[in-house]
N, C-alpha and C positions, 0 to 999 in steps of 0.2 A: 593074295596080298595086294595085288595091284588095284583092285576095286576099293580097297579100304586104306589107301595110302594117299596122303596129301604132301606135296612138295611145295614149300613156300620159298620163293626166290626173293630175297630182300636185297635190292641193289641201290635203293635211295640213300642219299647222304642227308636226308631231312630227318632230324631227330623226332619231330612230331609224328611223322608217318611211322617211324619205328615204334614209338610208345603207344600211340593212340589207334593204330590200325594193325600193322604187321605183327607186332609182338603180342598184342592183346588177343588177336584171333588165333595165332599159332599156339599160344599157351593154352587157351581155353579149348581149342580143338582136341588137344591131347588130354588135358585134365578132365574135361567133361565127357570124354569118350565119343566125340563127334566123328573122329577118325581113329582107327586102330594104330596106324603108323603115321608119324608126322616127322618131316625133316625140314629144317631151316637151312637154306643155302645162302651164305653171305657172299655177295658178288659185287665187285666194283667199289664205289664210294662208301658203301656201308661198312666195308672192312676197316677203313680208316676211322670212321665215326665210332665204331665199336671199340677200337683200340684206345680211343681218347676219353670215352664217356663212362664214368663209374656206374651210374644208374643203369645204363644199357647193359653193362657187363654183369651187374647183379641180376637183371631180368633174364639174361641169357643163361646164367647159372640156374635160375629157378626153372627155366624151360628144360635145361639139360636134366635136372633132378627129377622132373616130372616124366621123363622118357622121350623128349624131343631129341632127335638125332641132329647134331650140328655139323655142317660141312661148310667149307669155304674154298674159293678158287685160289690156288697157289699163285697163279700169274697176277691176279689182282692184288693179292696180299703182298707179293714181292714188289710190285710197282709202288705201293704205298709204304713199303718197309715195315709191315706189321705182321708178317707170318708167325713169328715167335710169340708175339703178344696174343694172337688168336689161339695158338696151340696151348698157351698157358691157361686159357679160358675153357679148355676142353673141346675146342673145335678141331675137327679133322680137316686139315689144310692139305689139299691135293689138287691134281689136275681135274677140272670139272667139265670140260667140253664134252667128252664122251658120256660121262654119267648123266649130265643134264639132257643130252640128246636122247639117251635111252629112257629117261623118265618120260619125256614127251612121247616117244614112239611106242612105249609099252602101254599107254592108255592111262597111266597114273594122272591124277588131277594135279595140275601145276598152277599155282597162284603167284602172281608177281606184284611186288610193291617197289 
């Protein structure tokens, strides 16, 4: 599983980076079978951006429907007051420090935007 798993950490609060880079690659990586397992981790300012932007929310829904696993850092989400908004989008909001560390240590491929 580890050799065919991609973790995309999306932390940027920049909408163009989300739409034109992070989301495009993440979605296509799963849809086109470039990676068997794909996770999108919402981290930091991206949590607030996602809670406010309808187009990004729809794109995340499309990713979820294609099989991308959605996770978010609870500490970040709570700092922006958006944990419930993210949960409503189907994002697993949880403590991410240990899981992210395990992703790196396990040899999974981690891509950050």
